[in-house]
C-alpha positions in Angstrom: 0.2 0.1 0.0 2.9 2.2 0.7 4.6 2.0 -2.7 0.9 2.8 -4.2 0.7 6.0 -2.3 4.6 6.8 -3.2 4.0 6.0 -7.0 1.0 8.2 -6.7 3.0 11.3 -5.3 5.4 10.9 -8.2 2.9 10.7 -10.8 1.0 13.6 -9.5 4.5 15.8 -9.5 5.3 14.8 -13.1 1.7 15.4 -14.3 1.6 18.7 -12.5 4.9 19.6 -13.7 3.8 19.0 -17.3 0.4 21.0 -16.9 1.8 24.2 -15.3 1.3 27.0 -18.1 4.7 28.6 -19.3 5.3 31.8 -21.2 6.2 31.2 -24.9 7.7 35.0 -25.0 10.8 35.1 -26.8 14.1 36.5 -25.2 17.4 37.3 -26.5 19.0 34.4 -24.6 22.4 33.4 -25.3 23.5 29.4 -25.1 24.8 29.1 -21.6 27.8 26.9 -21.3 25.4 25.0 -18.7 22.9 24.5 -21.7 25.5 22.2 -23.5 24.1 18.6 -22.8 23.2 16.3 -25.5 20.8 13.8 -24.8 23.5 11.1 -25.4 25.3 12.7 -22.1 22.2 13.2 -19.9 22.8 10.3 -17.3 25.5 9.3 -15.0 26.3 5.9 -13.6 24.3 6.7 -10.4 21.6 8.9 -11.9 17.9 7.6 -12.9 17.0 8.8 -16.4 13.3 8.9 -15.2 14.2 11.5 -12.7 16.8 14.3 -12.2 19.3 12.4 -14.5 17.2 12.7 -17.5 17.1 16.6 -17.4 18.6 18.9 -20.0 18.1 22.2 -21.6 15.8 22.7 -24.8 14.8 25.6 -26.6 11.6 26.5 -27.6 10.6 29.7 -29.6 14.0 31.4 -28.4 13.4 30.8 -25.0 15.5 28.0 -22.8 13.7 25.5 -20.8 14.3 22.5 -18.6 13.1 19.0 -20.1 13.3 15.5 -18.8 13.9 13.3 -21.4 14.0 9.7 -21.6 14.3 7.4 -24.7 11.6 4.6 -25.0 12.7 1.0 -25.3 13.3 -0.1 -28.7 10.7 -2.5 -30.3 7.3 -0.7 -30.3 8.3 2.5 -32.3 6.7 1.7 -35.6 3.3 0.8 -33.7 3.6 4.1 -31.5 4.1 6.2 -34.5 1.7 4.6 -36.5 -0.9 4.8 -33.9 -0.4 7.9 -32.2 -0.9 11.0 -35.0 0.1 13.7 -32.3 3.9 13.2 -31.5 5.8 16.0 -31.3 9.5 16.7 -32.8 12.5 17.0 -30.8 15.1 18.4 -33.2 18.8 17.2 -32.2 22.0 17.6 -34.2 24.5 15.0 -33.1 27.1 16.6 -35.4 26.9 19.9 -34.6 29.1 21.7 -31.6 28.4 25.4 -31.9 31.2 27.2 -30.0 32.6 24.0 -28.8 29.5 23.1 -27.2 26.9 20.2 -27.9 23.8 21.4 -30.0 20.8 22.2 -27.3 17.9 20.3 -28.4 14.7 22.3 -29.8 11.2 21.4 -29.4 8.2 22.3 -31.4 5.9 22.5 -28.7 5.1 23.2 -24.9 2.3 22.9 -22.6 -0.6 24.8 -24.3 0.8 24.6 -27.6 0.1 21.3 -29.1 2.0 19.1 -26.4 2.0 15.7 -26.1 4.7 13.7 -24.1 5.9 11.7 -26.9 8.5 12.9 -29.1 10.2 11.7 -32.2 13.6 12.6 -33.1 14.8 14.4 -36.0 18.4 14.9 -36.6 19.2 18.5 -38.2 22.3 17.8 -40.6 24.3 21.0 -41.7 24.8 20.8 -45.3 27.9 22.8 -44.9 29.5 21.5 -41.3 31.7 25.0 -41.0 28.2 26.4 -40.8 27.0 24.8 -37.8 25.0 26.9 -35.6 22.8 26.7 -32.4 19.0 27.0 -33.5 16.5 28.3 -31.0 13.2 27.5 -32.5 11.7 25.0 -34.8 10.7 27.9 -37.1 14.3 28.9 -37.6 15.2 24.7 -38.3 12.3 24.9 -40.8 13.7 27.9 -42.5 17.1 26.7 -42.8 15.8 23.6 -44.2 13.8 25.5 -46.8 16.8 27.3 -47.7 18.9 24.2 -47.9 21.3 25.2 -44.9 20.4 21.9 -43.2 18.8 18.5 -44.1 16.3 17.1 -41.6 16.6 13.4 -41.0 13.6 11.9 -39.3 14.4 8.8 -36.9 12.6 6.1 -35.4 13.8 7.3 -31.7 11.1 8.3 -29.8 11.1 9.8 -26.4 9.2 10.6 -23.5 9.8 14.0 -22.6 8.4 16.4 -20.0 9.0 20.1 -20.1 9.5 20.9 -16.3 10.3 24.7 -16.2 12.0 27.7 -17.5 16.0 27.3 -17.4 
């Protein structure tokens, strides 16, 4: 019985964190060095990727947020993608290291703007690697793709992602 109530408390905390409204007003925020975490380097040997160990920064509409990101286990991606028409996009760029830092992920939604806790990874590949830069909104990424500055490669990787607050 005790485990049941602890589990409900954790579920409530995650749910409440996901349902809090967030401002989407753009800011002229530079990428801080603390924002240079990639999804590949999110966890340590002692941290749990379902909790604090899975937190990382991410941009949405020029504003930096903290997200909790966990890759879903392989095997069910195609069924999930086929049966869920509202999966959000998580833009990553594993080959881009602007200013010597990892590319900070970019989101296409947050709470109040079509948010779904399931995210599909899209890799942003710079057609000229020397032109690698940090994008801070999905609109900038889509404009760069339309201008043939980047190529977008949709992967089968799915994540559970909660936007837990502003950075």
